[in-house]
All heavy atoms as an XYZ file, in Angstrom:
598
protein
N      -5.375      1.816     22.171
C      -4.574      0.640     21.976
C      -4.948     -0.465     22.949
O      -5.378     -0.197     24.043
C      -3.097      0.970     22.187
N      -4.799     -1.700     22.519
C      -5.107     -2.830     23.362
C      -3.869     -3.712     23.490
O      -3.143     -3.840     22.531
C      -6.238     -3.642     22.761
C      -7.526     -2.910     22.583
N      -8.219     -2.337     23.630
C      -8.211     -2.638     21.452
C      -9.307     -1.786     23.184
N      -9.343     -1.936     21.855
N      -3.763     -4.306     24.655
C      -2.703     -5.276     24.897
C      -3.334     -6.506     25.512
O      -4.038     -6.397     26.513
C      -1.615     -4.714     25.865
C      -0.552     -5.781     26.156
C      -0.962     -3.482     25.244
N      -3.115     -7.671     24.924
C      -3.631     -8.894     25.412
C      -2.454     -9.764     25.871
O      -1.435     -9.857     25.181
C      -4.426     -9.656     24.374
C      -5.690     -8.990     23.973
C      -6.715     -8.650     24.791
C      -6.106     -8.565     22.687
N      -7.716     -8.047     24.083
C      -7.346     -7.982     22.797
C      -5.503     -8.659     21.410
C      -8.048     -7.472     21.711
C      -6.185     -8.149     20.335
C      -7.441     -7.568     20.475
N      -2.602    -10.378     27.022
C      -1.550    -11.251     27.546
C      -2.171    -12.641     27.818
O      -3.256    -12.715     28.432
C      -0.982    -10.679     28.915
C       0.017    -11.631     29.492
C      -0.450     -9.292     28.674
N      -1.563    -13.640     27.332
C      -2.007    -15.035     27.520
C      -0.845    -15.875     27.988
O       0.281    -15.657     27.597
C      -2.510    -15.625     26.207
C      -3.667    -14.882     25.558
C      -4.957    -14.968     26.365
N      -5.351    -16.326     26.704
C      -6.235    -17.051     25.976
N      -6.758    -16.545     24.943
N      -6.539    -18.259     26.392
N      -1.138    -16.849     28.820
C      -0.103    -17.748     29.270
C      -0.048    -18.982     28.284
O      -1.024    -19.404     27.754
C      -0.352    -18.246     30.684
O      -1.373    -19.232     30.703
N       1.154    -19.481     28.131
C       1.331    -20.655     27.279
C       0.539    -21.835     27.809
O      -0.025    -22.619     27.096
C       2.842    -21.013     27.130
C       3.567    -19.918     26.335
C       3.052    -22.386     26.492
C       3.066    -19.764     24.905
N       0.486    -21.954     29.121
C      -0.279    -23.085     29.744
C      -1.718    -23.018     29.309
O      -2.295    -24.018     28.909
C      -0.182    -22.986     31.266
C      -0.906    -24.136     31.957
C      -0.696    -24.109     33.467
N       0.714    -24.280     33.791
C       1.393    -23.456     34.572
N       0.823    -22.404     35.109
N       2.669    -23.642     34.781
N      -2.317    -21.852     29.291
C      -3.696    -21.695     28.910
C      -3.848    -21.983     27.410
O      -4.865    -22.569     26.943
C      -4.220    -20.320     29.199
N      -2.860    -21.615     26.625
C      -2.915    -21.850     25.159
C      -2.845    -23.325     24.834
O      -3.492    -23.771     23.892
C      -1.754    -21.096     24.460
C      -1.794    -19.611     24.477
C      -0.595    -19.047     23.742
C      -3.096    -19.130     23.812
N      -2.106    -24.107     25.581
C      -2.040    -25.574     25.336
C      -3.438    -26.170     25.379
O      -3.744    -27.051     24.584
C      -1.102    -26.239     26.336
C       0.309    -26.022     26.086
C       1.213    -26.833     26.992
N       2.590    -26.605     26.730
C       3.413    -25.868     27.487
N       2.956    -25.399     28.624
N       4.628    -25.662     27.155
N      -4.242    -25.708     26.314
C      -5.589    -26.252     26.446
C      -6.513    -25.808     25.322
O      -7.530    -26.421     25.070
C      -6.189    -25.827     27.809
C      -5.389    -26.374     28.957
C      -5.767    -25.699     30.280
O      -6.692    -24.861     30.310
O      -5.156    -26.061     31.292
N      -6.155    -24.753     24.581
C      -6.965    -24.177     23.516
C      -6.371    -24.421     22.138
O      -6.825    -23.804     21.145
C      -7.157    -22.713     23.774
C      -7.867    -22.401     25.041
C      -7.954    -20.914     25.320
O      -7.615    -20.110     24.451
N      -8.431    -20.537     26.476
N      -5.407    -25.326     22.018
C      -4.727    -25.542     20.763
C      -5.712    -25.832     19.593
O      -5.615    -25.228     18.526
C      -3.752    -26.697     20.895
C      -2.949    -26.940     19.651
C      -1.997    -28.113     19.859
N      -1.127    -28.229     18.735
C       0.146    -27.934     18.721
N       0.726    -27.439     19.827
N       0.896    -28.032     17.644
N      -6.641    -26.724     19.788
C      -7.586    -27.075     18.738
C      -8.509    -25.886     18.403
O      -8.852    -25.693     17.226
C      -8.416    -28.298     19.122
C      -7.573    -29.580     19.189
O      -6.483    -29.580     18.554
O      -7.979    -30.505     19.855
N      -8.918    -25.176     19.393
C      -9.788    -24.004     19.197
C      -9.050    -22.932     18.376
O      -9.653    -22.327     17.493
C     -10.288    -23.454     20.506
N      -7.811    -22.750     18.692
C      -7.011    -21.761     17.910
C      -6.841    -22.200     16.473
O      -6.989    -21.410     15.502
C      -5.646    -21.537     18.541
C      -5.610    -20.879     19.930
C      -4.182    -20.930     20.510
C      -6.135    -19.445     19.857
N      -6.535    -23.505     16.294
C      -6.281    -24.038     14.945
C      -7.548    -23.962     14.066
O      -7.411    -23.893     12.853
C      -5.804    -25.477     15.053
N      -8.693    -23.939     14.702
C      -9.962    -23.852     13.892
C     -10.016    -22.538     13.125
O     -10.785    -22.474     12.133
C     -11.157    -23.995     14.829
N      -9.288    -21.534     13.550
C      -9.327    -20.224     12.887
C      -8.143    -20.062     11.893
O      -7.922    -18.986     11.377
C      -9.313    -19.063     13.880
C     -10.648    -18.907     14.603
C     -10.827    -19.520     15.822
C     -11.692    -18.242     14.030
C     -12.054    -19.388     16.479
C     -12.882    -18.117     14.663
C     -13.071    -18.679     15.892
N      -7.408    -21.153     11.651
C      -6.280    -21.090     10.733
C      -6.642    -21.783      9.398
O      -7.448    -22.710      9.382
C      -5.067    -21.814     11.319
C      -4.570    -21.301     12.689
C      -3.407    -22.153     13.139
C      -4.137    -19.869     12.599
N      -6.033    -21.301      8.350
C      -6.211    -21.897      7.069
C      -5.378    -23.230      7.064
O      -4.528    -23.416      7.921
C      -5.689    -21.023      5.936
O      -4.267    -20.860      6.099
C      -6.368    -19.683      5.917
N      -5.629    -24.098      6.088
C      -4.827    -25.297      6.024
C      -3.327    -25.041      5.922
O      -2.515    -25.690      6.597
C      -5.352    -26.038      4.773
C      -6.775    -25.589      4.694
C      -6.722    -24.142      5.163
N      -2.940    -24.027      5.171
C      -1.518    -23.670      5.057
C      -0.969    -23.186      6.377
O       0.167    -23.479      6.746
C      -1.324    -22.617      3.955
N      -1.757    -22.417      7.130
C      -1.305    -21.924      8.413
C      -1.192    -23.099      9.416
O      -0.259    -23.122     10.235
C      -2.247    -20.866      8.952
C      -2.123    -19.581      8.184
C      -3.249    -18.571      8.500
O      -4.335    -18.992      8.929
O      -3.002    -17.373      8.315
N      -2.097    -24.081      9.366
C      -2.000    -25.218     10.231
C      -0.748    -26.034      9.920
O      -0.035    -26.527     10.789
C      -3.256    -26.068     10.138
C      -4.413    -25.525     10.896
C      -5.592    -26.504     11.054
N      -6.154    -26.878      9.782
C      -7.160    -26.246      9.204
N      -7.614    -25.130      9.727
N      -7.630    -26.673      8.054
N      -0.428    -26.156      8.589
C       0.817    -26.829      8.176
C       2.021    -26.093      8.756
O       2.955    -26.731      9.229
C       0.918    -26.899      6.676
C      -0.052    -27.871      6.083
O      -0.623    -28.733      6.808
O      -0.298    -27.780      4.830
N       1.987    -24.790      8.676
C       3.114    -23.975      9.183
C       3.231    -24.162     10.720
O       4.316    -24.288     11.261
C       2.894    -22.510      8.814
C       4.044    -21.638      9.290
C       3.826    -20.208      8.798
N       4.847    -19.351      9.388
C       4.854    -18.029      9.357
N       3.929    -17.425      8.611
N       5.780    -17.306      9.874
N       2.081    -24.201     11.353
C       2.078    -24.328     12.832
C       2.768    -25.624     13.266
O       3.535    -25.612     14.227
C       0.631    -24.329     13.330
C       0.488    -24.338     14.811
S      -1.216    -24.220     15.304
C      -1.377    -25.627     16.307
N       2.507    -26.731     12.591
C       3.112    -28.032     13.026
C       4.568    -28.109     12.637
O       5.263    -28.956     13.215
C       2.360    -29.220     12.433
C       0.914    -29.222     12.917
C       2.428    -29.278     10.923
N       5.100    -27.213     11.841
C       6.522    -27.238     11.503
C       7.415    -26.536     12.542
O       8.614    -26.705     12.519
C       6.752    -26.613     10.121
C       6.280    -27.482      9.001
C       6.799    -27.042      7.633
N       6.663    -25.626      7.389
C       5.608    -25.092      6.684
N       4.660    -25.852      6.239
N       5.602    -23.817      6.469
N       6.790    -25.809     13.464
C       7.611    -25.138     14.512
C       8.247    -26.264     15.385
O       7.553    -27.261     15.711
C       6.729    -24.213     15.366
C       6.483    -22.883     14.747
C       5.281    -22.701     14.041
C       7.388    -21.858     14.779
C       5.015    -21.470     13.449
C       7.088    -20.625     14.212
C       5.924    -20.453     13.520
N       9.464    -26.070     15.725
C      10.154    -27.077     16.579
C       9.690    -26.978     18.040
O       9.584    -28.018     18.674
C      11.667    -26.861     16.517
C      12.212    -27.114     15.181
N      12.440    -28.366     14.705
C      12.582    -26.298     14.156
C      12.907    -28.331     13.474
N      13.019    -27.068     13.115
N       9.429    -25.805     18.512
C       9.022    -25.644     19.909
C       7.484    -25.411     19.952
O       6.957    -24.628     19.182
C       9.716    -24.410     20.533
C      11.175    -24.631     20.671
C      11.906    -23.420     21.231
N      11.026    -22.376     21.635
C      11.307    -21.464     22.556
N      12.481    -21.486     23.134
N      10.450    -20.507     22.868
N       6.833    -26.120     20.847
C       5.400    -26.002     21.003
C       4.991    -24.563     21.331
O       3.992    -24.089     20.799
C       4.914    -26.916     22.100
C       3.398    -26.846     22.268
C       2.876    -27.672     23.416
O       3.661    -27.955     24.383
O       1.712    -28.047     23.368
N       5.794    -23.889     22.128
C       5.471    -22.508     22.472
C       5.425    -21.608     21.261
O       4.566    -20.743     21.148
C       6.500    -21.936     23.483
C       6.455    -22.555     24.852
C       7.231    -23.895     24.929
O       7.910    -24.244     23.971
O       7.166    -24.534     25.971
N       6.329    -21.811     20.306
C       6.348    -21.011     19.082
C       5.154    -21.328     18.224
O       4.511    -20.394     17.667
C       7.613    -21.259     18.290
C       8.853    -20.793     19.007
O       8.744    -19.847     19.875
O       9.941    -21.342     18.788
N       4.767    -22.588     18.146
C       3.530    -22.945     17.391
C       2.294    -22.330     17.985
O       1.444    -21.818     17.248
C       3.427    -24.486     17.363
N       2.218    -22.344     19.310
C       1.059    -21.758     19.968
C       1.001    -20.238     19.858
O      -0.062    -19.669     19.614
C       1.072    -22.140     21.468
C       0.816    -23.594     21.740
C       1.064    -23.924     23.212
C      -0.593    -24.003     21.312
N       2.148    -19.582     19.914
C       2.201    -18.138     19.714
C       1.778    -17.768     18.238
O       1.021    -16.827     18.059
C       3.590    -17.577     19.983
C       3.917    -17.523     21.438
C       5.248    -16.817     21.686
N       5.585    -16.925     23.073
C       6.472    -17.765     23.605
N       7.191    -18.562     22.828
N       6.709    -17.767     24.894
N       2.237    -18.531     17.308
C       1.838    -18.312     15.932
C       0.317    -18.500     15.771
O      -0.366    -17.642     15.201
C       2.567    -19.309     14.967
C       2.028    -19.304     13.578
C       2.385    -18.229     12.730
C       1.184    -20.253     13.146
C       1.868    -18.206     11.422
C       0.677    -20.236     11.821
C       1.029    -19.202     10.982
N      -0.233    -19.575     16.307
C      -1.650    -19.854     16.200
C      -2.461    -18.762     16.895
O      -3.496    -18.305     16.361
C      -1.983    -21.204     16.800
N      -1.998    -18.352     18.056
C      -2.716    -17.279     18.790
C      -2.690    -15.958     17.975
O      -3.743    -15.317     17.830
C      -2.098    -17.024     20.158
C      -2.671    -15.892     20.958
C      -4.171    -16.186     21.301
C      -1.885    -15.651     22.225
N      -1.561    -15.642     17.447
C      -1.448    -14.373     16.705
C      -2.355    -14.381     15.494
O      -3.118    -13.416     15.231
N      -2.234    -15.421     14.663
C      -3.052    -15.457     13.438
C      -4.545    -15.540     13.730
O      -5.351    -14.866     13.104
C      -2.628    -16.642     12.579
C      -1.391    -16.413     11.785
C      -1.636    -15.282     10.768
N      -0.402    -14.871     10.162
C       0.046    -15.275      8.988
N      -0.693    -16.080      8.268
N       1.178    -14.838      8.525
N      -4.928    -16.431     14.680
C      -6.354    -16.587     14.951
C      -6.950    -15.312     15.595
O      -8.065    -14.929     15.237
C      -6.607    -17.797     15.850
O      -6.000    -17.643     17.126
N      -6.190    -14.669     16.457
C      -6.698    -13.441     17.090
C      -6.811    -12.337     16.039
O      -7.841    -11.640     15.960
C      -5.755    -12.961     18.187
O      -5.703    -13.984     19.207
C      -6.240    -11.661     18.823
N      -5.796    -12.163     15.189
C      -5.852    -11.162     14.168
C      -7.035    -11.399     13.226
O      -7.766    -10.512     12.866
C      -4.524    -11.121     13.387
C      -4.443    -10.078     12.267
C      -4.616     -8.668     12.821
C      -3.114    -10.234     11.568
N      -7.225    -12.682     12.825
C      -8.302    -12.997     11.911
C      -9.675    -12.734     12.557
O     -10.583    -12.206     11.937
C      -8.196    -14.473     11.539
C      -9.199    -14.853     10.444
C      -8.853    -16.204      9.865
N      -7.932    -15.978      8.778
C      -6.716    -16.540      8.684
N      -6.302    -17.337      9.610
N      -5.952    -16.257      7.653
N      -9.834    -13.037     13.835
C     -11.116    -12.752     14.515
C     -11.347    -11.265     14.706
O     -12.455    -10.804     14.509
C     -11.189    -13.499     15.856
C     -11.358    -15.007     15.656
C     -11.484    -15.734     16.971
N     -10.153    -15.775     17.545
C      -9.886    -16.258     18.765
N     -10.872    -16.615     19.531
N      -8.680    -16.297     19.205
N     -10.305    -10.537     15.051
C     -10.446     -9.072     15.248
C     -10.787     -8.407     13.947
O     -11.743     -7.595     13.850
C      -9.194     -8.467     15.891
C      -9.236     -6.970     15.843
C      -9.043     -8.978     17.330
N     -10.072     -8.708     12.896
C     -10.348     -8.071     11.587
C     -11.706     -8.527     11.053
O     -12.480     -7.693     10.534
C      -9.237     -8.405     10.581
C      -9.614     -7.953      9.175
C      -7.925     -7.789     10.995
N     -12.059     -9.785     11.264
C     -13.356    -10.286     10.841
C     -14.487     -9.537     11.524
O     -15.486     -9.137     10.904
N     -14.348     -9.358     12.825
C     -15.390     -8.589     13.573
C     -15.464     -7.147     13.143
O     -16.525     -6.577     12.958
C     -15.124     -8.675     15.102
N     -14.307     -6.538     12.908
C     -14.251     -5.157     12.489
C     -14.900     -4.996     11.109
O     -15.610     -4.032     10.853
C     -12.765     -4.689     12.464
C     -12.556     -3.321     11.996
C     -13.027     -2.148     12.551
C     -11.799     -2.937     10.841
N     -12.618     -1.080     11.814
C     -11.845     -1.541     10.740
C     -11.056     -3.668      9.925
C     -11.199     -0.827      9.758
C     -10.451     -2.914      8.921
C     -10.486     -1.543      8.844
N     -14.619     -5.953     10.215
C     -15.168     -5.879      8.828
C     -16.556     -6.510      8.722
O     -17.194     -6.515      7.670
C     -14.233     -6.590      7.870
C     -12.824     -6.062      7.817
C     -12.707     -4.907      6.949
N     -13.418     -5.180      5.682
C     -13.150     -4.622      4.537
N     -12.223     -3.744      4.478
N     -13.844     -4.909      3.458
N     -17.002     -7.148      9.832
C     -18.328     -7.813      9.867
C     -18.374     -8.975      8.828
O     -19.323     -9.090      8.085
C     -19.462     -6.862      9.665
C     -20.784     -7.434     10.146
O     -20.797     -8.222     11.052
N     -21.854     -7.007      9.537
N     -17.313     -9.762      8.829
C     -17.231    -10.947      7.923
C     -16.745    -12.128      8.771
O     -16.162    -11.987      9.836
C     -16.267    -10.734      6.724
C     -16.810     -9.581      5.844
C     -14.858    -10.477      7.173
N     -16.915    -13.330      8.203
C     -16.446    -14.543      8.905
C     -14.929    -14.502      9.001
O     -14.222    -14.168      8.025
C     -16.875    -15.773      8.088
N     -14.383    -14.875     10.143
C     -12.908    -14.834     10.331
C     -12.113    -15.568      9.289
O     -11.122    -15.090      8.783
C     -12.710    -15.444     11.714
C     -13.978    -15.168     12.417
C     -15.056    -15.262     11.387
N     -12.630    -16.751      8.829
C     -11.851    -17.517      7.849
C     -11.932    -16.929      6.457
O     -11.252    -17.395      5.541
C     -12.299    -18.988      7.864
C     -11.713    -19.791      9.036
C     -12.313    -21.172      9.046
C     -10.182    -19.839      8.967
N     -12.804    -15.920      6.271
C     -12.818    -15.249      4.955
C     -11.679    -14.216      4.861
O     -11.397    -13.721      3.738
C     -14.166    -14.580      4.700
O     -14.324    -13.437      5.534
N     -10.993    -13.915      5.954
C      -9.885    -12.982      5.953
C      -8.649    -13.741      5.369
O      -8.297    -14.796      5.858
C      -9.563    -12.471      7.351
C     -10.791    -11.807      7.997
C      -8.376    -11.550      7.344
C     -11.300    -10.592      7.280
N      -8.041    -13.163      4.328
C      -6.877    -13.772      3.684
C      -5.673    -12.885      3.927
O      -5.717    -11.677      3.667
C      -7.110    -13.953      2.182
C      -5.889    -14.540      1.505
C      -8.310    -14.815      1.932
N      -4.578    -13.474      4.396
C      -3.362    -12.747      4.601
C      -2.387    -13.112      3.484
O      -2.234    -14.272      3.124
C      -2.717    -13.054      5.942
C      -3.553    -12.776      7.127
C      -3.962    -13.765      7.990
C      -3.915    -11.423      7.403
C      -4.794    -13.454      9.080
C      -4.711    -11.181      8.516
C      -5.151    -12.147      9.338
N      -1.741    -12.140      2.958
C      -0.666    -12.369      1.933
C       0.610    -12.739      2.707
O       0.934    -12.123      3.693
C      -0.383    -11.148      1.081
C      -1.486    -10.903      0.052
O      -2.150    -11.844     -0.356
O      -1.684     -9.730     -0.334
N       1.320    -13.712      2.149
C       2.594    -14.158      2.771
C       3.678    -13.904      1.705
O       3.530    -14.288      0.557
C       2.530    -15.647      3.106
C       3.868    -16.061      3.730
C       1.416    -15.895      4.126
N       4.747    -13.213      2.146
C       5.817    -12.902      1.258
C       6.751    -14.073      0.997
O       6.556    -15.170      1.476
N       7.813    -13.773      0.293
C       8.800    -14.767     -0.092
C       9.387    -15.511      1.072
O       9.704    -16.695      1.009
C       9.914    -14.073     -0.904
C      11.011    -14.983     -1.345
C      12.100    -14.235     -2.085
O      11.948    -13.030     -2.381
O      13.089    -14.835     -2.370
N       9.545    -14.808      2.220
C      10.123    -15.422      3.397
C       9.150    -15.859      4.447
O       9.511    -16.095      5.589
C      11.161    -14.460      3.992
C      12.257    -14.131      3.014
C      12.282    -12.877      2.391
C      13.232    -15.033      2.671
C      13.271    -12.562      1.446
C      14.213    -14.746      1.725
C      14.230    -13.476      1.142
O      15.211    -13.196      0.215
N       7.875    -15.945      4.032
C       6.828    -16.441      4.962
C       6.318    -15.446      5.937
O       5.628    -15.798      6.897
N       6.616    -14.223      5.735
C       6.175    -13.134      6.633
C       5.026    -12.355      6.044
O       4.892    -12.232      4.863
C       7.290    -12.181      6.986
C       8.547    -12.847      7.534
C       8.313    -13.293      8.946
C       9.566    -13.912      9.496
N       9.412    -14.477     10.776
């Protein structure tokens, strides 16, 4: 098992880099968060998951598609 810890301060500096790994729909969702911290956590989670799964599957991160349910989860 792996555990990664990131500070919000460091994430603010990497906002654009994180958004580069999000789909247009995910970027739209990111800007709808009221709190910047929540938007950054969302971007970090999705971009990290996409990069990890992409590396594991040996495919480009943006080729990974996540299904979103009725409630956006």
